[in-house]
C-alpha positions in Angstrom: 37.3 91.4 68.7 36.4 93.8 71.4 39.0 95.4 73.9 39.1 95.0 77.6 36.8 98.1 78.2 34.1 96.6 75.9 34.4 93.2 77.6 34.1 94.8 81.0 31.0 96.7 79.9 29.4 93.5 78.5 30.0 91.7 81.8 28.6 94.6 83.7 25.4 94.4 81.5 25.0 90.7 82.4 25.3 91.6 86.0 22.6 94.3 85.8 20.3 91.9 83.9 20.9 89.4 86.6 19.8 91.9 89.3 16.8 92.7 87.4 15.8 89.1 86.9 16.3 88.3 90.5 14.1 91.2 91.5 11.3 91.0 88.9 11.0 87.5 87.3 8.9 85.0 89.3 10.9 81.9 88.0 14.3 83.5 88.6 13.3 84.8 92.1 12.5 81.2 93.1 15.8 79.6 92.1 18.3 78.3 94.6 21.8 76.8 94.3 20.3 73.3 94.6 17.5 74.0 92.0 20.2 75.3 89.4 22.5 72.4 89.9 21.0 70.0 87.5 20.4 72.7 85.0 24.1 73.8 85.1 25.2 70.2 84.4 22.9 70.1 81.5 24.4 73.3 80.1 27.9 72.1 80.4 27.0 69.0 78.5 25.5 71.1 75.7 28.8 73.1 75.7 30.7 69.9 75.3 28.5 68.7 72.5 29.0 72.1 70.7 32.8 71.8 71.1 32.8 68.2 69.8 30.8 69.3 66.8 33.3 72.2 66.4 30.3 74.6 66.0 31.9 77.7 67.2 28.7 79.9 67.0 27.0 77.3 69.1 30.0 77.2 71.5 29.7 81.0 71.9 25.9 80.5 72.9 26.5 77.7 75.3 29.5 79.5 77.0 26.9 82.3 77.6 24.6 79.9 79.2 27.3 78.7 81.5 28.5 82.2 82.3 24.9 83.1 83.3 24.7 80.2 85.7 27.9 81.4 87.3 26.6 85.0 87.7 23.3 83.6 89.1 25.1 81.5 91.8 27.1 84.5 92.7 24.0 86.6 93.0 22.4 84.1 95.2 25.4 84.0 97.4 25.4 87.7 97.6 21.9 87.9 98.9 23.1 86.0 102.2 26.3 88.0 102.3 28.2 84.6 101.7 30.0 85.8 98.5 29.6 87.8 95.4 30.9 87.7 92.0 34.0 89.8 93.0 34.7 87.2 95.6 34.4 84.4 93.0 36.8 86.2 90.7 39.4 87.0 93.3 39.2 83.4 94.6 40.1 81.9 91.2 42.8 84.7 90.5 44.4 84.0 93.8 44.4 80.3 93.3 45.8 80.5 89.7 48.5 82.9 90.8 49.5 80.6 93.7 49.6 77.5 91.6 51.7 79.0 88.8 54.9 80.0 90.7 56.7 79.5 87.4 54.9 82.6 86.2 54.4 84.6 89.3 57.4 83.4 91.3 60.9 82.0 90.8 60.1 78.4 90.1 61.5 76.9 86.9 59.8 74.4 84.8 60.9 72.4 81.8 57.5 71.2 80.3 53.9 70.6 80.9 54.5 67.5 83.0 56.5 69.7 85.5 53.6 72.1 85.7 51.2 69.3 86.6 53.4 67.8 89.1 54.0 71.2 90.7 50.1 71.8 90.8 49.4 68.6 92.6 52.2 69.2 95.2 50.8 72.7 95.8 47.3 71.5 96.3 48.7 69.2 99.1 50.5 72.1 100.7 47.1 74.0 100.7 45.9 71.4 103.2 44.5 68.6 101.0 45.2 65.2 102.6 45.0 63.3 99.3 45.6 64.2 95.6 42.2 62.5 94.9 40.2 64.9 97.0 39.7 67.2 94.0 37.9 64.4 92.0 34.1 65.1 92.3 32.0 62.1 93.6 29.3 62.8 90.9 31.5 62.6 87.8 30.6 60.0 85.2 32.7 56.9 85.8 34.8 57.4 82.6 35.6 61.0 83.3 36.3 60.2 86.9 38.8 57.3 86.0 40.7 59.7 83.6 40.9 62.4 86.4 42.0 59.9 88.9 44.7 58.6 86.7 45.9 62.3 85.8 46.1 63.2 89.4 48.1 60.2 90.6 50.4 60.6 87.6 51.0 64.2 88.8 52.8 62.9 91.9 54.8 60.2 90.0 52.4 57.2 90.4 52.6 56.2 86.8 53.9 53.8 84.1 57.1 54.9 82.3 56.3 53.7 78.7 53.2 53.2 76.8 54.1 49.7 76.0 53.8 48.8 79.7 50.3 50.1 79.8 49.3 48.1 76.9 50.7 45.0 78.4 48.4 45.9 81.4 45.4 46.1 79.0 46.2 42.7 77.6 46.8 41.3 81.1 43.3 42.6 82.1 41.7 41.3 79.0 43.2 37.8 79.8 41.8 37.9 83.3 38.3 39.0 81.9 38.3 36.0 79.6 39.2 33.6 82.4 36.3 34.9 84.6 33.9 34.7 81.6 34.7 31.0 81.3 33.9 30.5 85.0 30.6 32.5 84.7 30.8 34.3 88.0 28.9 37.5 87.1 30.2 39.6 89.9 33.8 38.9 89.0 33.1 39.4 85.4 31.9 42.9 86.1 34.9 43.5 88.3 37.2 42.4 85.6 35.4 44.3 82.9 35.9 47.4 85.0 39.6 46.8 85.2 39.8 46.4 81.3 38.0 49.9 81.0 40.2 51.4 83.6 43.3 50.1 81.9 42.1 51.3 78.4 41.5 54.7 79.8 44.9 54.8 81.2 46.3 53.8 77.8 44.3 56.5 76.1 46.1 59.1 78.5 49.5 57.7 77.2 48.3 58.1 73.6 47.3 61.8 74.3 43.6 60.7 73.5 40.8 62.0 75.7 38.7 58.8 76.2 35.4 60.7 76.8 35.9 62.8 73.5 36.9 59.5 71.7 33.8 57.5 72.8 31.4 60.4 72.1 32.8 60.8 68.6 32.1 57.0 68.1 28.6 57.5 69.6 27.9 60.3 67.1 29.4 58.3 64.2 27.3 55.2 65.1 24.1 57.3 65.4 24.6 59.0 62.0 25.1 55.6 60.4 22.2 54.0 62.1 19.9 56.9 61.1 21.1 56.5 57.6 20.2 52.8 57.7 16.7 53.8 59.1 16.1 56.3 56.3 17.0 53.7 53.7 14.8 51.3 55.1 12.0 53.8 55.2 12.7 54.4 51.5 12.0 50.8 50.8 8.9 50.8 53.0 10.5 48.3 55.2 10.8 48.0 59.0 14.4 47.3 60.2 13.1 44.3 62.3 11.9 42.7 59.0 15.3 43.2 57.3 18.1 40.6 57.4 21.5 41.5 58.8 22.9 41.1 55.4 20.3 43.6 54.0 21.1 46.1 56.8 25.0 45.6 56.2 24.6 46.9 52.7 23.3 50.3 53.8 25.7 50.3 56.9 28.6 50.1 54.4 27.2 52.9 52.4 26.9 54.9 55.5 30.6 54.3 56.3 31.6 55.3 52.8 29.7 58.6 53.2 
């Protein structure tokens, strides 16, 4: 691995390239903070895919794409004298130092939970009116639910034992069943949301990331279904012409693989 000098030289190379692109490339010259936003989100999702696939070479490449976007935003900010990459770096350094008094101060912590509680308390001292202010509005619902629960737990609003959370899951499932019998679509949707929220909360107690868990299941399902499709093609059959029993044979084969 490279030393600090080599790492700084590599970062400087990226900054120089960004200067050149902004000055000379017709596409790069046109970009704004707003035009890059959706592309950045896409890059972060691609990084997430690479992490879940445990493809470290791809992780390296996707990290580069994300880093390029960070440098791009900073370059745009510098053009209006709003901020530059140094401001960005100093801002996060100052925040990290301030929020880690157990490293850079005299605060004593016993474990990870102490660190998280201190983190949320420090954010409130910085002027935030609610611990939930830091939850982005545009987050996907499952990720947002996980972050909400994490943050309120950081200030002590939490269950004490996993068993209590699972009882809540069962309670919400019971309420959902009752609404399904009544047939009120609006209330069914509401109760279904409560079930999902409680399941996400239970995942936190199990130390399971619900987003990662669901995405792993998505990938697993897709691989099995694509195996089923390939077997149907080998038989010159269309899936819609196969019975469920016929498809189930290949589905079980896919599971064994």
